[in-house]
Biopython code that builds the backbone (N, CA, C, O; Angstrom):
import numpy as np
from Bio.PDB.StructureBuilder import StructureBuilder

atoms = [
    (1, "GLN", "N", (0.836, -1.191, 0.000)),
    (1, "GLN", "CA", (0.000, 0.000, 0.000)),
    (1, "GLN", "C", (0.875, 1.247, 0.000)),
    (1, "GLN", "O", (1.721, 1.403, 0.881)),
    (2, "PRO", "N", (0.691, 2.123, -0.957)),
    (2, "PRO", "CA", (1.457, 3.365, -0.963)),
    (2, "PRO", "C", (1.026, 4.276, 0.177)),
    (2, "PRO", "O", (-0.141, 4.288, 0.567)),
    (3, "LEU", "N", (1.971, 5.034, 0.703)),
    (3, "LEU", "CA", (1.662, 5.959, 1.783)),
    (3, "LEU", "C", (1.471, 7.384, 1.298)),
    (3, "LEU", "O", (0.811, 8.180, 1.965)),
    (4, "ALA", "N", (2.032, 7.713, 0.158)),
    (4, "ALA", "CA", (1.873, 9.062, -0.393)),
    (4, "ALA", "C", (1.798, 8.932, -1.902)),
    (4, "ALA", "O", (2.660, 8.300, -2.513)),
    (5, "ASP", "N", (0.800, 9.510, -2.496)),
    (5, "ASP", "CA", (0.588, 9.370, -3.933)),
    (5, "ASP", "C", (0.825, 10.675, -4.673)),
    (5, "ASP", "O", (0.613, 11.758, -4.127)),
    (6, "SER", "N", (1.260, 10.564, -5.904)),
    (6, "SER", "CA", (1.246, 11.699, -6.818)),
    (6, "SER", "C", (0.231, 11.387, -7.909)),
    (6, "SER", "O", (-0.334, 10.294, -7.945)),
    (7, "ALA", "N", (0.005, 12.331, -8.780)),
    (7, "ALA", "CA", (-1.013, 12.156, -9.820)),
    (7, "ALA", "C", (-0.702, 10.967, -10.731)),
    (7, "ALA", "O", (-1.623, 10.330, -11.240)),
    (8, "ASP", "N", (0.574, 10.660, -10.942)),
    (8, "ASP", "CA", (0.926, 9.565, -11.850)),
    (8, "ASP", "C", (1.134, 8.230, -11.132)),
    (8, "ASP", "O", (1.634, 7.273, -11.724)),
    (9, "GLY", "N", (0.751, 8.170, -9.863)),
    (9, "GLY", "CA", (0.861, 6.916, -9.130)),
    (9, "GLY", "C", (2.184, 6.715, -8.424)),
    (9, "GLY", "O", (2.399, 5.666, -7.817)),
    (10, "ALA", "N", (3.080, 7.692, -8.487)),
    (10, "ALA", "CA", (4.357, 7.583, -7.784)),
    (10, "ALA", "C", (4.124, 7.653, -6.282)),
    (10, "ALA", "O", (3.255, 8.387, -5.810)),
    (11, "VAL", "N", (4.904, 6.888, -5.542)),
    (11, "VAL", "CA", (4.764, 6.866, -4.092)),
    (11, "VAL", "C", (6.086, 7.220, -3.417)),
    (11, "VAL", "O", (7.161, 6.989, -3.970)),
    (12, "LYS", "N", (5.990, 7.784, -2.216)),
    (12, "LYS", "CA", (7.178, 8.184, -1.468)),
    (12, "LYS", "C", (7.683, 7.058, -0.577)),
    (12, "LYS", "O", (8.890, 6.931, -0.372)),
    (13, "ALA", "N", (6.785, 6.241, -0.046)),
    (13, "ALA", "CA", (7.182, 5.147, 0.847)),
    (13, "ALA", "C", (6.534, 3.857, 0.367)),
    (13, "ALA", "O", (5.350, 3.824, 0.030)),
    (14, "PHE", "N", (7.326, 2.806, 0.344)),
    (14, "PHE", "CA", (6.873, 1.490, -0.110)),
    (14, "PHE", "C", (6.868, 0.512, 1.054)),
    (14, "PHE", "O", (7.644, 0.665, 1.998)),
    (15, "ASP", "N", (5.998, -0.492, 0.992)),
    (15, "ASP", "CA", (6.008, -1.549, 2.013)),
    (15, "ASP", "C", (6.881, -2.722, 1.569)),
    (15, "ASP", "O", (6.867, -3.783, 2.193)),
    (16, "HIS", "N", (7.642, -2.528, 0.485)),
    (16, "HIS", "CA", (8.576, -3.530, -0.041)),
    (16, "HIS", "C", (9.733, -2.773, -0.688)),
    (16, "HIS", "O", (9.611, -1.582, -0.973)),
    (17, "LYS", "N", (10.842, -3.449, -0.918)),
    (17, "LYS", "CA", (11.941, -2.791, -1.621)),
    (17, "LYS", "C", (11.479, -2.487, -3.038)),
    (17, "LYS", "O", (11.083, -3.397, -3.766)),
    (18, "PRO", "N", (11.525, -1.206, -3.445)),
    (18, "PRO", "CA", (11.047, -0.851, -4.783)),
    (18, "PRO", "C", (11.857, -1.552, -5.869)),
    (18, "PRO", "O", (13.065, -1.746, -5.734)),
    (19, "GLU", "N", (11.180, -1.925, -6.936)),
    (19, "GLU", "CA", (11.811, -2.652, -8.031)),
    (19, "GLU", "C", (11.826, -1.804, -9.295)),
    (19, "GLU", "O", (10.994, -0.911, -9.457)),
    (20, "PRO", "N", (12.788, -2.085, -10.208)),
    (20, "PRO", "CA", (12.844, -1.318, -11.460)),
    (20, "PRO", "C", (11.491, -1.279, -12.161)),
    (20, "PRO", "O", (10.789, -2.284, -12.270)),
    (21, "GLY", "N", (11.152, -0.082, -12.632)),
    (21, "GLY", "CA", (9.886, 0.125, -13.321)),
    (21, "GLY", "C", (8.814, 0.736, -12.438)),
    (21, "GLY", "O", (7.849, 1.304, -12.951)),
    (22, "GLU", "N", (8.957, 0.634, -11.117)),
    (22, "GLU", "CA", (7.973, 1.250, -10.222)),
    (22, "GLU", "C", (8.176, 2.758, -10.200)),
    (22, "GLU", "O", (9.297, 3.247, -10.339)),
    (23, "LYS", "N", (7.079, 3.488, -10.023)),
    (23, "LYS", "CA", (7.118, 4.948, -9.927)),
    (23, "LYS", "C", (7.327, 5.343, -8.473)),
    (23, "LYS", "O", (6.709, 4.782, -7.569)),
    (24, "ALA", "N", (8.216, 6.328, -8.260)),
    (24, "ALA", "CA", (8.523, 6.771, -6.902)),
    (24, "ALA", "C", (8.592, 8.284, -6.849)),
    (24, "ALA", "O", (8.791, 8.956, -7.861)),
    (25, "LEU", "N", (8.423, 8.803, -5.645)),
    (25, "LEU", "CA", (8.743, 10.195, -5.344)),
    (25, "LEU", "C", (10.001, 10.146, -4.488)),
    (25, "LEU", "O", (10.040, 9.429, -3.488)),
    (26, "CYS", "N", (11.022, 10.894, -4.865)),
    (26, "CYS", "CA", (12.250, 10.898, -4.084)),
    (26, "CYS", "C", (11.920, 11.299, -2.653)),
    (26, "CYS", "O", (11.208, 12.276, -2.422)),
    (27, "ALA", "N", (12.443, 10.536, -1.692)),
    (27, "ALA", "CA", (12.173, 10.809, -0.284)),
    (27, "ALA", "C", (12.715, 12.163, 0.148)),
    (27, "ALA", "O", (12.203, 12.751, 1.100)),
    (28, "VAL", "N", (13.738, 12.669, -0.528)),
    (28, "VAL", "CA", (14.360, 13.934, -0.146)),
    (28, "VAL", "C", (13.838, 15.101, -0.975)),
    (28, "VAL", "O", (13.425, 16.120, -0.420)),
    (29, "SER", "N", (13.852, 14.962, -2.300)),
    (29, "SER", "CA", (13.502, 16.091, -3.170)),
    (29, "SER", "C", (12.034, 16.126, -3.583)),
    (29, "SER", "O", (11.562, 17.136, -4.105)),
    (30, "ASP", "N", (11.303, 15.022, -3.351)),
    (30, "ASP", "CA", (9.913, 14.881, -3.793)),
    (30, "ASP", "C", (9.765, 14.887, -5.316)),
    (30, "ASP", "O", (8.656, 15.070, -5.818)),
    (31, "GLU", "N", (10.852, 14.691, -6.058)),
    (31, "GLU", "CA", (10.796, 14.603, -7.511)),
    (31, "GLU", "C", (10.261, 13.236, -7.917)),
    (31, "GLU", "O", (10.712, 12.224, -7.381)),
    (32, "PRO", "N", (9.311, 13.178, -8.848)),
    (32, "PRO", "CA", (8.859, 11.876, -9.344)),
    (32, "PRO", "C", (9.887, 11.281, -10.300)),
    (32, "PRO", "O", (10.507, 12.004, -11.080)),
    (33, "PHE", "N", (10.064, 9.978, -10.240)),
    (33, "PHE", "CA", (10.975, 9.286, -11.140)),
    (33, "PHE", "C", (10.604, 7.813, -11.189)),
    (33, "PHE", "O", (9.775, 7.344, -10.408)),
    (34, "THR", "N", (11.224, 7.088, -12.110)),
    (34, "THR", "CA", (10.996, 5.650, -12.237)),
    (34, "THR", "C", (12.214, 4.919, -11.686)),
    (34, "THR", "O", (13.352, 5.241, -12.026)),
    (35, "ILE", "N", (11.961, 3.933, -10.834)),
    (35, "ILE", "CA", (13.034, 3.134, -10.235)),
    (35, "ILE", "C", (13.808, 2.407, -11.344)),
    (35, "ILE", "O", (13.212, 1.876, -12.281)),
    (36, "THR", "N", (15.129, 2.392, -11.225)),
    (36, "THR", "CA", (15.994, 1.607, -12.111)),
    (36, "THR", "C", (16.839, 0.679, -11.248)),
    (36, "THR", "O", (16.781, 0.740, -10.020)),
    (37, "ALA", "N", (17.614, -0.169, -11.886)),
    (37, "ALA", "CA", (18.497, -1.080, -11.151)),
    (37, "ALA", "C", (19.544, -0.311, -10.348)),
    (37, "ALA", "O", (20.068, -0.830, -9.362)),
    (38, "GLU", "N", (19.853, 0.922, -10.759)),
    (38, "GLU", "CA", (20.869, 1.724, -10.077)),
    (38, "GLU", "C", (20.295, 2.614, -8.971)),
    (38, "GLU", "O", (21.059, 3.250, -8.244)),
    (39, "THR", "N", (18.985, 2.672, -8.833)),
    (39, "THR", "CA", (18.362, 3.551, -7.841)),
    (39, "THR", "C", (18.798, 3.174, -6.434)),
    (39, "THR", "O", (18.762, 2.007, -6.045)),
    (40, "LYS", "N", (19.210, 4.190, -5.679)),
    (40, "LYS", "CA", (19.554, 3.978, -4.278)),
    (40, "LYS", "C", (18.257, 3.922, -3.471)),
    (40, "LYS", "O", (17.332, 4.700, -3.707)),
    (41, "THR", "N", (18.204, 2.987, -2.512)),
    (41, "THR", "CA", (17.037, 2.853, -1.639)),
    (41, "THR", "C", (17.513, 2.720, -0.200)),
    (41, "THR", "O", (18.679, 2.421, 0.059)),
    (42, "ALA", "N", (16.591, 2.946, 0.731)),
    (42, "ALA", "CA", (16.881, 2.765, 2.155)),
    (42, "ALA", "C", (15.614, 2.303, 2.848)),
    (42, "ALA", "O", (14.505, 2.658, 2.450)),
    (43, "GLU", "N", (15.796, 1.512, 3.882)),
    (43, "GLU", "CA", (14.675, 1.044, 4.696)),
    (43, "GLU", "C", (14.725, 1.788, 6.022)),
    (43, "GLU", "O", (15.783, 1.894, 6.642)),
    (44, "TYR", "N", (13.577, 2.301, 6.455)),
    (44, "TYR", "CA", (13.495, 3.035, 7.720)),
    (44, "TYR", "C", (12.147, 2.744, 8.354)),
    (44, "TYR", "O", (11.100, 2.970, 7.748)),
    (45, "GLU", "N", (12.184, 2.240, 9.577)),
    (45, "GLU", "CA", (10.971, 1.927, 10.348)),
    (45, "GLU", "C", (9.972, 1.098, 9.542)),
    (45, "GLU", "O", (8.769, 1.356, 9.579)),
    (46, "GLY", "N", (10.479, 0.105, 8.816)),
    (46, "GLY", "CA", (9.614, -0.831, 8.112)),
    (46, "GLY", "C", (9.127, -0.386, 6.745)),
    (46, "GLY", "O", (8.395, -1.122, 6.083)),
    (47, "LYS", "N", (9.515, 0.798, 6.312)),
    (47, "LYS", "CA", (9.131, 1.298, 4.988)),
    (47, "LYS", "C", (10.388, 1.522, 4.160)),
    (47, "LYS", "O", (11.459, 1.814, 4.692)),
    (48, "TRP", "N", (10.235, 1.380, 2.844)),
    (48, "TRP", "CA", (11.339, 1.590, 1.915)),
    (48, "TRP", "C", (11.183, 2.924, 1.211)),
    (48, "TRP", "O", (10.080, 3.324, 0.841)),
    (49, "TYR", "N", (12.307, 3.607, 1.033)),
    (49, "TYR", "CA", (12.361, 4.907, 0.369)),
    (49, "TYR", "C", (13.364, 4.828, -0.769)),
    (49, "TYR", "O", (14.350, 4.096, -0.686)),
    (50, "ALA", "N", (13.112, 5.587, -1.835)),
    (50, "ALA", "CA", (13.990, 5.606, -3.003)),
    (50, "ALA", "C", (14.439, 7.044, -3.254)),
    (50, "ALA", "O", (13.785, 8.001, -2.839)),
    (51, "PHE", "N", (15.571, 7.167, -3.944)),
    (51, "PHE", "CA", (16.191, 8.477, -4.147)),
    (51, "PHE", "C", (16.466, 8.724, -5.620)),
    (51, "PHE", "O", (16.954, 7.844, -6.330)),
    (52, "CYS", "N", (16.148, 9.933, -6.072)),
    (52, "CYS", "CA", (16.267, 10.274, -7.490)),
    (52, "CYS", "C", (17.714, 10.369, -7.940)),
    (52, "CYS", "O", (18.002, 10.211, -9.127)),
    (53, "CYS", "N", (18.629, 10.624, -7.013)),
    (53, "CYS", "CA", (20.043, 10.762, -7.388)),
    (53, "CYS", "C", (20.923, 10.355, -6.215)),
    (53, "CYS", "O", (20.448, 10.216, -5.087)),
    (54, "ASP", "N", (22.190, 10.168, -6.487)),
    (54, "ASP", "CA", (23.117, 9.720, -5.443)),
    (54, "ASP", "C", (23.268, 10.733, -4.310)),
    (54, "ASP", "O", (23.604, 10.356, -3.188)),
    (55, "GLU", "N", (23.023, 12.011, -4.589)),
    (55, "GLU", "CA", (23.187, 13.032, -3.560)),
    (55, "GLU", "C", (22.073, 13.000, -2.510)),
    (55, "GLU", "O", (22.278, 13.446, -1.381)),
    (56, "CYS", "N", (20.902, 12.479, -2.870)),
    (56, "CYS", "CA", (19.776, 12.476, -1.936)),
    (56, "CYS", "C", (19.897, 11.375, -0.874)),
    (56, "CYS", "O", (19.420, 11.550, 0.247)),
    (57, "ALA", "N", (20.518, 10.261, -1.207)),
    (57, "ALA", "CA", (20.613, 9.147, -0.258)),
    (57, "ALA", "C", (21.344, 9.530, 1.035)),
    (57, "ALA", "O", (20.855, 9.201, 2.116)),
    (58, "PRO", "N", (22.504, 10.217, 0.968)),
    (58, "PRO", "CA", (23.183, 10.580, 2.219)),
    (58, "PRO", "C", (22.397, 11.586, 3.054)),
    (58, "PRO", "O", (22.474, 11.561, 4.283)),
    (59, "ALA", "N", (21.642, 12.469, 2.404)),
    (59, "ALA", "CA", (20.820, 13.430, 3.153)),
    (59, "ALA", "C", (19.774, 12.682, 3.969)),
    (59, "ALA", "O", (19.535, 13.015, 5.130)),
    (60, "PHE", "N", (19.150, 11.668, 3.366)),
    (60, "PHE", "CA", (18.166, 10.851, 4.079)),
    (60, "PHE", "C", (18.847, 10.092, 5.223)),
    (60, "PHE", "O", (18.326, 10.048, 6.338)),
    (61, "ALA", "N", (19.997, 9.502, 4.948)),
    (61, "ALA", "CA", (20.705, 8.712, 5.959)),
    (61, "ALA", "C", (21.100, 9.560, 7.162)),
    (61, "ALA", "O", (21.130, 9.061, 8.287)),
    (62, "ALA", "N", (21.400, 10.827, 6.940)),
    (62, "ALA", "CA", (21.822, 11.717, 8.033)),
    (62, "ALA", "C", (20.663, 12.034, 8.983)),
    (62, "ALA", "O", (20.888, 12.240, 10.176)),
    (63, "ASP", "N", (19.419, 12.077, 8.470)),
    (63, "ASP", "CA", (18.273, 12.423, 9.307)),
    (63, "ASP", "C", (17.004, 11.817, 8.718)),
    (63, "ASP", "O", (16.145, 12.550, 8.228)),
    (64, "PRO", "N", (16.869, 10.486, 8.758)),
    (64, "PRO", "CA", (15.716, 9.853, 8.105)),
    (64, "PRO", "C", (14.359, 10.305, 8.650)),
    (64, "PRO", "O", (13.382, 10.343, 7.901)),
    (65, "ALA", "N", (14.280, 10.645, 9.922)),
    (65, "ALA", "CA", (13.003, 11.046, 10.499)),
    (65, "ALA", "C", (12.471, 12.327, 9.846)),
    (65, "ALA", "O", (11.260, 12.537, 9.787)),
    (66, "GLN", "N", (13.369, 13.173, 9.361)),
    (66, "GLN", "CA", (12.960, 14.438, 8.712)),
    (66, "GLN", "C", (12.220, 14.156, 7.415)),
    (66, "GLN", "O", (11.334, 14.923, 7.037)),
    (67, "TYR", "N", (12.562, 13.070, 6.722)),
    (67, "TYR", "CA", (12.004, 12.776, 5.410)),
    (67, "TYR", "C", (10.965, 11.670, 5.394)),
    (67, "TYR", "O", (10.216, 11.535, 4.427)),
    (68, "ALA", "N", (10.913, 10.878, 6.456)),
    (68, "ALA", "CA", (10.033, 9.708, 6.481)),
    (68, "ALA", "C", (8.554, 10.109, 6.469)),
    (68, "ALA", "O", (8.175, 11.154, 6.997)),
    (69, "VAL", "N", (7.739, 9.266, 5.861)),
    (69, "VAL", "CA", (6.299, 9.454, 5.871)),
    (69, "VAL", "C", (5.790, 9.061, 7.258)),
    (69, "VAL", "O", (6.132, 8.000, 7.780)),
    (70, "GLN", "N", (4.978, 9.921, 7.836)),
    (70, "GLN", "CA", (4.465, 9.656, 9.194)),
    (70, "GLN", "C", (3.214, 8.819, 9.151)),
    (70, "GLN", "O", (2.647, 8.501, 10.196)),
]
sb = StructureBuilder()
sb.init_structure("model")
sb.init_model(0)
sb.init_chain("A")
sb.init_seg("    ")
for serial, (resi, resn, name, xyz) in enumerate(atoms, 1):
    if name == "N":
        sb.init_residue(resn, " ", resi, " ")
    sb.init_atom(name, np.array(xyz, "f"), 0.0, 1.0, " ", f" {name:<3s}", serial, name[0])
structure = sb.get_structure()
């Protein structure tokens, strides 16, 4: 079940590790994008988050509670 939706079905938090082809909203920038094999992901409090670029993953790791879906 997605926790946050965009108009195109992209979600910010997943209940599973996102797979290539799924639509996501970057946990840090809120940019919509499509998951690829190279997409960085992180698990926090039982939910999975994906990042649009390599720079967003460390920002999430530094303070995941700031970006996590409540």
